[in-house]
Phi, psi and omega in degrees: 000135182288138176271160182306322182294323179290323177296319179297313179298312181298319180295318180295319179294317180296313181296319179299317179293321178298312180296325181298314182278339177286326184284337185298302178293329180296312181294320181294320180297327180293338182274338189301314182298332183270331186247337179066192178061068189312301185295321181295320179296316180297317181297314180296321178297319179297322176297318177299314183297318179295320178294317179294324177298317178298318179295325177296318177293325177294320177298316179297319179296317180292318182296326179293346179266356181268167176295153184302313183297314181295319181296316182293314180299315181296315184294317178296320179299319179290325176297315178297315180298321179295319178296317179296318180298320178292322182294327184246020183293138175236128180295124180296155177283120183259000187299325182276348184251004185298335179287347181232076189297323184297309180292324180295318180296314179298320181294314184293314180295324177296317182287327187267318183230007187303307182292312177301321180295318179299317180294320177296319181296329182278353191300305187300306181293323183291314182290328175297320178296315181295320179295321178301316182289324179293318186265359180052047184231182175288170182292127179281080185299335182296338178293335175292323175296320177298321177300315180291331175295320176297319177297317181296321179297316178297321180299320181284319186285330186298306182284339185263331184236309187291305184297317182292339188245348185233135174290158182301321180297321178290318177304315182298318180294316179295322178295319177299320177296317178299321178293325177298317177298316178301317181297320179296316180298316181292325178294320177297317179297314180299320180295321177294322178296322181300324183270002182266134178292341182275003187278354182295133181293339183264000184291129178288149179236024179112172181271122179221145177286140177283150180287147181280167178296327177297316178300315182295323177295319179288332172303328180273313189288320181296311175297328177297318177297319178296319179294322175299317178300314181302308184293317183292316181293319178300313180297317181295317180297316186282334183259330188241347179253302181205127179277066184263120175302146179071005179297334180298341180296321184295307178299319180293324176296318176299317180301312179294323180299322179294326174298316182298313181296316184296322185263337181265324183228063183296339180294341179284342185276129174231115186300317186297329176283316187295318182294328178289317176296320183294318181293324178294315182292318178297319179295316182294315182285329173299320176296318178299318180295326181291336179269075186291343181259009181237138178231143177262163174306147186304314183299320180292315181298313180298316180299317179297312183292323178292323177296316178298317179299317181299310184291324178294316182287322178293326175298310182296315185284323178291322177292326175297315179297322180296335180264010183303151182286148175270340179273119183303331182292345179266001185298315182291327175295321177302309180293325179298316181288328173299313179295320179297318177296316178299318179294318181296316179296318180294315182294322180297313181286316186283326184244315185292312183300317176299332179278328186271329188234141177283330179252172183264102176250019191301312184294316180298321178292322178295319177297317179300315179297320179297317179296319179296322177293321177297322176298316181294318184289321185265009184303324183276002182272003177115170186293331182297314179292323178299315181295315182302309186279338172294315178295317179299317179296318179296319180294321180288329172295319177297326178298317178300316180295318180297319179298322178300320180291316182295316181298333181286339180289137178056022180242122180276319182218141178220113183223154182215139176212199183304329186268357177131185182257128178248144179214136174253117182257138178240136178214180180231033178234129004282163185300324183294342179278344185065290177232134179237130174239136183229132175267124183241139169241098192069238175257000182275124178279132179245024176138141178224142177231133171265131188260002172299141186308321183285347181245349192306321183256013179274133173289128184248193179051245187269005193242028182297164185295334179264006176285173180301316180291326176298316178297317181298316183286329182279329188237019182292330185237133178290170188299320181296315179294324181295327179285333184275331182204157177281166179279150176240117190234133174246142182225121175266110184106110185275311184058224178277001181081023186304320184293344176296342178298337179277350184289133178245167180304129180094338178292155172239131178233131180238121181258136177249120185219128184276332184270115183293346179282341188287315185301312178300324178294314181296325183283326189256335183252351175232157186249002182303316185291311186283342178261003179287146176281348185277158170276122190248137175227165185228149172233122180275156176094182182296135187296318183296321178295316180296315181294327178293322184281331186284151171293159181306127183269346181056053179288135170287323176223132173241114184266128177249102187238072185219021189237019182264353181263189183275331181267089185285118178282085186299333181295348175270359182232052178233167178297327177293320177295321179299323177298319177296315181297314182298326178295331182269352181275147169287162176304129183078011181291166187237135169261127179243110181261124176272116186235022174297118185202136182286332192238357178233137173254087186275352184303309180295330178293317179292326175298320178294320177295319179297315180297319179294337181261004180074031181236169178254150180234140176225142179256140179236114176254131179234141181281164178286151174229089186299328182294341179243007179071029182257135182261162169298131186222146175233123178234147174243123179259127182239126182198162170255009183270094181295329179297320178297313182293335182276347179301134183303322181295331179272314184299333181292335183251328186274135179233155180289158183252119179298139179288143176241117184295339182275357180249125177241155182298130179285150174229175175295343182260345181214132171196150177204129178280344187301316181294337183254009180282131176264119185284342172244129184295140173291159181298144175287155179293000000 
C-alpha cells in the first residue's frame, strides 16, 4: 500500500509531466501570428523543448551533487521566481525580430516559459533522487514510467479536449494555476528533504558496483536511436504517406508508451523475441522504402511504420533500462544521458539532416542507426547475432546509397532547407504533354507544367479556368473597369508560378512566398513567370507579416493558396488575418481560398470567417480533366461584391455554404482542427 509521502512524490511527478507536454503546443501556437511559417515554427519549438529538457536534467544532476540545505533553498527560490514570472509575464514584441524566426523563437520561449519549463523538466530525476535519499532505498524507476504516463495523457487531451474547447488565454491561465499547484507540492517535498538526515548528497546508500563506460555510452546512444526513429517516422508519415493533421500524435504516443512499458513492466521484455521481430520489420520496411514507385494503402503503411517504431523504441528503451545503474548516486547521470541522447537524435533528424542532405533519407538513416545499435547490444550474444546484425547494418547502409541513386532519376533539382525538401520531377507522361515538370514538397504537388506548345501557357492542376480562382481572375472586374485599368492581383504561395498564366499586359501580380528556395525554381525550371504578360513582383517571408507591413495594395483578387499540405498555417485563417486581407483589397475585391484537402473540410470555417467579416462566401468545386492535366479542386470565394457573385458565369458554378453550428470563426486566441477533420480521406485528384 502506498504511503502519503509516495503519493505526494508520484502526484508531483505526474502533474509536472502533464504540464510539460501541455505547454509545448500552447506556447508554439502563441507564436504563429507574429512569426508565421507554421511548420518551421513548430520544428524550431521542438528543438527548443528538447534542449530545455536536457538543461532540466542537467540541473537535476547538478543539484543532486550539492548539499541538502543549499539544494532545497535554491530549488524553492527558483519555484517562487517561476511563479512570479508567470504571474507578471508580458509577451515580448516580435515585430522587429520576425526576419530571424529561429533566434526570435528561442528568445521569446526563454523569456516566457524558460524557467518554468526547466523546473518541470527536472522533476522526475530530481524527485526520484530525493525519495531515494529519504527512504534509504533503491531508485524508484517506476516513477519515470509515471512521468511518461502524465506526458501521454497531456498529448492525448490537448488536441481532443483542451484545444477545441478553450481559448489560448484561458489555457494559459489554467496552466499557470496548475503550475502554482505543482510549485506548492514541490516546495513541500523540498522542505521535507531539508529536514531529513538522509538528504545529504554524500550519504552512502550501500555497496554498489559502478557502471562501466560502455553502459554510459549506451545510456546516450540507445535513446538517441529511439529519438531518431520518432522524428524520422513522424516526418515520413506526414510527408510521404498521408498529410493528416494531428498524425504526429500517434508516433509520439507510441514513443511515450514504450518508455512506460520499459520502466513500469520490464518483465514483459524478452530480447530474443524482440530482436527477431525487429529484424523482420526493418527488412520489410526497408524493402518498402526501396520500392519508391509503389505505394500501399494508407492504413497498412501507417500500421507498419507505427509497429516498427514501437518495436524499435521498446528495444532501445528496454535495453537502456536493463543497463540502469545500481548505484543511486548515478541515477541523475543516467537520466541526463537519456535526455542528451533524445536531444541529439532529434536535432540530428530535425536540424542536421536538412543541412547535410538535399533529399530526405531520414527514415533510412534511422533504420541504419537502429541496426547498428542492435549489433552493439547483441555483440556478446554470440556469432549468430553478430552475423545477423552486421549483415542487416550493411544492407541498410546499401539502402541509403540506393535511395540516393533512385531519387536522382527523373529529378532535375533536389533541395532542402528549414521549410522542407523540394524536388522537381520530369517525365513524359501523358504523351500529349511531351514534357511534364512537377514541383513537389514531400508528396504535395505545388504546380505542374505541360511543355507541349498547345499546353505550355495553360494553368494546370488546381488552377484551371473553370476553377474558383479561374472564375475570380476572369470575372473580377466588369468590362468598363477592365478598360480603365489593369488588374492588380496578390497571391499567397508561389509554387511553380502557375497563376502567372492569367497575367495580361498591364496587370500587376505580387507573389508572397516564405520559402526562399521556391522562387529560383519557379523562375528557372518553369516558364509561367517569365512568359506572363503581367508585371510580377515578390515578397519574401510569411505572407501575413508582409501584408501587415505593406501599405494597401488595392488587390482586385487576393489568392490564399497555403492549405493543401499537412502543416496548416492556421494564422492565415483567423479573424485577425481577415482584417489584414480586407485592408489590402480594392473596393469589391475578392479573396480566393484554395482548400483542396484530403483530410480537412475548411469550407465551413472560411464561411464562418466571411460572416464574421461582413462578407459572403461561395464554394466552387470542379471535376478533374485528365486530358488537360486539371485536378479536382475546391476553392472558396469571399467578397462583398454582390455584382460579381450575380454574374451568370460565376453563379453557375458557385454555391452557398451551409452553416455548421459546431464550427466557429478562428481567432489568434482560438483554433481547433478537430471539428473540420475528415475521418475518411477525400479522393485524390
